C-alpha positions as CSV (number, residue, x, y, z in Angstrom):
1,X,-70.3,4.1,11.5
2,X,-71.4,5.7,14.7
3,X,-72.5,8.8,12.7
4,X,-74.3,6.7,10.4
5,X,-76.2,4.7,13.1
6,X,-76.9,7.9,15.1
7,X,-78.6,9.5,11.7
8,X,-80.5,6.2,11.1
9,X,-82.1,6.3,14.7
10,X,-82.8,9.9,14.4
11,X,-84.5,9.6,11.3
12,X,-86.7,6.4,12.4
13,X,-88.0,8.3,15.4
14,X,-88.9,11.4,13.3
15,X,-90.7,8.9,10.9
16,X,-93.8,9.3,13.3
17,X,-93.7,13.2,12.7
18,X,-96.2,15.1,14.9
19,X,-97.1,12.2,17.2
20,X,-93.6,12.0,18.2
21,X,-93.0,15.7,18.3
22,X,-96.1,16.6,20.2
23,X,-97.7,13.3,21.5
24,X,-100.0,15.0,23.9
25,X,-101.8,17.0,21.5
26,X,-105.5,16.4,21.1
27,X,-108.5,17.4,18.7
28,X,-106.3,18.0,16.0
29,X,-108.4,18.8,12.6
30,X,-107.4,18.2,9.2
31,X,-106.3,21.0,7.1
32,X,-109.6,21.0,5.1
33,X,-112.1,20.9,8.0
34,X,-114.9,22.9,7.7
35,X,-115.5,24.8,11.1
36,X,-118.9,26.3,12.2
37,X,-119.5,29.8,11.0
38,X,-119.4,32.5,13.8
39,X,-122.9,33.8,14.7
40,X,-123.9,37.0,12.9
41,X,-125.9,38.2,16.0
42,X,-124.6,38.0,19.5
43,X,-126.6,35.5,21.9
44,X,-127.3,37.9,25.1
45,X,-129.5,35.3,26.7
46,X,-128.9,32.1,28.2
47,X,-130.8,29.1,27.3
48,X,-131.7,26.1,29.0
49,X,-130.0,22.9,28.1
50,X,-130.4,19.2,29.2
51,X,-128.7,18.4,32.4
52,X,-128.9,22.1,33.5
53,X,-129.6,22.6,37.3
54,X,-131.9,25.5,38.1
55,X,-132.9,27.1,41.1
56,X,-136.5,28.6,41.3
57,X,-137.9,31.3,43.8
58,X,-141.6,31.2,43.6
59,X,-143.7,34.0,45.6
60,X,-147.0,35.4,45.4
61,X,-148.6,38.7,45.0
62,X,-145.9,39.8,42.1
63,X,-142.9,39.5,44.6
64,X,-144.4,41.7,47.2
65,X,-143.0,39.7,50.2
66,X,-139.6,39.9,48.8
67,X,-139.4,43.5,48.5
68,X,-141.3,44.0,51.7
69,X,-138.3,42.8,53.8
70,X,-135.8,44.9,55.3
71,X,-132.1,44.1,55.6
72,X,-129.8,42.0,53.3
73,X,-129.7,38.8,55.8
74,X,-133.5,38.7,55.9
75,X,-133.9,38.8,52.0
76,X,-131.1,35.8,51.8
77,X,-132.9,33.8,54.3
78,X,-136.4,34.3,52.4
79,X,-134.7,33.5,49.2
80,X,-133.1,30.2,50.5
81,X,-136.4,29.3,52.1
82,X,-138.3,29.6,49.0
83,X,-135.5,28.3,46.5
84,X,-136.1,24.7,45.2
85,X,-133.7,23.0,42.6
86,X,-134.7,21.0,39.4
87,X,-133.0,19.4,36.7
88,X,-133.4,19.8,33.1
89,X,-133.8,16.4,31.5
90,X,-132.6,14.9,28.3
91,X,-135.4,16.0,26.4
92,X,-135.6,19.4,27.9
93,X,-138.6,18.7,30.5
94,X,-138.6,19.7,34.0
95,X,-140.6,18.0,36.4
96,X,-142.1,20.8,38.7
97,X,-144.8,20.2,41.6
98,X,-148.2,21.1,40.7
99,X,-147.3,21.7,37.0
100,X,-145.9,18.1,36.2
101,X,-143.3,17.9,33.4
102,X,-143.2,20.9,31.4
103,X,-140.7,22.2,28.4
104,X,-138.3,24.4,29.3
105,X,-135.2,23.4,27.5
106,X,-134.4,25.8,24.6
107,X,-136.1,28.7,26.3
108,X,-134.0,31.8,27.5
109,X,-134.3,32.4,31.4
110,X,-136.6,35.4,30.6
111,X,-138.9,33.1,28.6
112,X,-138.8,30.3,31.0
113,X,-139.7,32.8,33.9
114,X,-142.6,34.3,32.2
115,X,-143.8,30.6,31.0
116,X,-143.9,29.6,34.5
117,X,-145.6,32.5,35.9
118,X,-148.4,32.1,33.5
119,X,-148.7,28.4,34.4
120,X,-148.6,29.2,38.0
121,X,-151.3,31.8,37.5
122,X,-153.6,29.1,37.5
123,X,-152.9,28.2,41.1
124,X,-151.5,31.4,42.9
125,X,-152.2,35.3,43.0
126,X,-149.6,37.0,40.6
127,X,-147.2,34.6,41.0
128,X,-143.4,35.9,40.6
129,X,-140.8,33.7,39.3
130,X,-137.0,33.8,39.6
131,X,-134.8,31.2,37.9
132,X,-130.9,30.8,38.0
133,X,-128.5,28.1,36.6
134,X,-126.3,26.6,39.2
135,X,-124.1,24.2,37.5
136,X,-123.1,26.1,34.1
137,X,-119.2,25.1,33.3
138,X,-116.9,24.7,30.7
139,X,-113.5,22.9,30.3
140,X,-110.5,24.9,29.4
141,X,-107.5,23.2,28.0
142,X,-105.0,26.4,27.8
143,X,-102.2,25.0,25.6
144,X,-99.6,23.3,28.3
145,X,-99.9,19.6,29.6
146,X,-101.6,19.0,32.7
147,X,-103.3,22.4,33.0
148,X,-106.9,21.7,32.1
149,X,-109.7,23.4,34.2
150,X,-113.2,23.3,35.0
151,X,-114.4,26.9,34.9
152,X,-117.7,27.9,36.4
153,X,-120.1,30.4,34.4
154,X,-121.2,32.6,37.2
155,X,-122.6,35.3,35.0
156,X,-125.0,34.6,32.2
157,X,-123.1,36.5,29.6
158,X,-119.5,35.3,29.7
159,X,-117.4,35.4,26.6
160,X,-114.6,33.3,25.3
161,X,-111.9,36.1,26.5
162,X,-113.1,35.8,30.2
163,X,-113.1,32.2,30.3
164,X,-109.6,32.1,29.2
165,X,-108.7,34.6,31.6
166,X,-110.4,32.7,34.4
167,X,-108.4,29.8,33.6
168,X,-104.9,31.5,33.9
169,X,-104.5,32.6,30.5
170,X,-102.8,31.3,27.6
171,X,-99.6,29.6,28.4
172,X,-96.5,30.3,26.7
173,X,-96.6,27.0,24.7
174,X,-100.3,27.7,23.5
175,X,-101.1,29.2,20.0
176,X,-103.3,32.1,20.4
177,X,-104.2,31.8,16.7
178,X,-105.7,28.4,16.9
179,X,-108.2,28.0,19.4
180,X,-111.4,25.8,19.1
181,X,-114.7,25.8,20.7
182,X,-116.3,22.5,20.9
183,X,-120.0,22.6,21.6
184,X,-123.1,20.3,21.4
185,X,-122.9,16.2,21.5
186,X,-119.9,14.3,20.9
187,X,-121.5,12.3,18.2
188,X,-122.2,15.7,16.2
189,X,-120.0,18.4,17.6
190,X,-120.2,22.0,16.2
191,X,-116.5,23.3,16.1
192,X,-115.9,27.0,16.1
193,X,-112.2,28.5,15.2
194,X,-110.9,31.4,16.7
195,X,-107.6,33.6,16.3
196,X,-107.2,36.0,19.0
197,X,-103.4,36.6,18.4
198,X,-104.0,40.0,16.9
199,X,-106.5,43.0,18.1
200,X,-108.7,42.4,15.3
201,X,-109.7,38.9,17.0
202,X,-111.1,40.7,19.8
203,X,-114.3,40.9,18.2
204,X,-114.4,37.0,17.7
205,X,-113.3,36.6,21.7
206,X,-117.0,38.0,22.3
207,X,-118.4,34.9,21.5
208,X,-120.8,33.7,24.4
209,X,-120.1,30.6,26.2
210,X,-122.7,28.0,27.0
211,X,-122.7,25.5,29.5
212,X,-120.4,22.2,28.8
213,X,-118.5,23.8,26.0
214,X,-114.9,22.7,25.6
215,X,-112.3,25.4,24.9
216,X,-108.9,24.0,23.4
217,X,-105.7,25.9,22.7
218,X,-103.7,23.9,20.6
219,X,-100.2,23.6,21.9
220,X,-97.0,24.3,19.9
221,X,-94.8,21.2,19.6
222,X,-91.9,21.4,21.7
223,X,-89.1,20.2,19.1
224,X,-86.0,20.4,21.0
225,X,-86.9,19.4,24.4
226,X,-88.9,16.3,22.9
227,X,-86.1,15.5,20.7
228,X,-83.8,15.5,24.1
229,X,-86.4,13.7,26.0
230,X,-87.1,10.9,23.5
231,X,-84.1,10.7,21.4
232,X,-81.5,10.9,24.1
233,X,-82.0,7.4,25.9
234,X,-81.7,5.5,22.4
235,X,-78.5,7.4,21.5
236,X,-77.1,6.4,24.6
237,X,-77.9,2.9,24.3
238,X,-76.7,2.9,20.7
239,X,-73.3,4.4,21.9
240,X,-73.0,2.3,24.9
241,X,-73.5,-1.0,22.5
242,X,-70.9,0.6,19.9
243,X,-68.3,1.2,22.8
244,X,-69.0,-2.7,24.1
245,X,-68.5,-3.7,20.4
246,X,-65.5,-1.8,19.9
247,X,-64.0,-3.1,23.2
248,X,-64.2,-6.6,22.0
249,X,-62.5,-5.9,18.7
């Protein structure tokens, strides 16, 4: 009798399948899900996107004042004194004094600098512009419960492997062969799939990251631990009830 009840409880709990065995797993894709094809050519320059915070240094005479300074401290002080921060708005426009709202979204850093130099040339002699994105970051879920991190993209050309390394690497429960990178608006996301378990996957890991990307390492189901944690209390309750009934009999 006890054996039959135990089997019944176990089968009932396992009926929920993956939801029961791996309840913390997110972003599960169906088997026939069509992932985005990996780009054939490597994107070597960062492009400006909405909500990017950019700092701008504007100098005249083709940056002569910056090069004429002596000493690192004086250069840093000069840069800070001439640096102004701006935000790329939702439509890719940036509101810059004198120029007004100009379209920078979608441009590479080099293209944006050249464009601004041409625009400022109407008001200044040989303008020199330097841009830098200050709030580039990605979210990384590295395959373990409660260990998600926000990683700052300090360098412009930061690839997937480096982001994973900066977040502490893939945990023991993470699947190196099942990594997703989610990009774009949540309403119409672009999802890329990577398998870096073998050395052949090194080429794929050179995928350039963009601001606000999500890296999700799929965790492996912890079957034994989950069964002990979830099924144990139910089995204890059933066993206790059976002992009580047997005592009264």
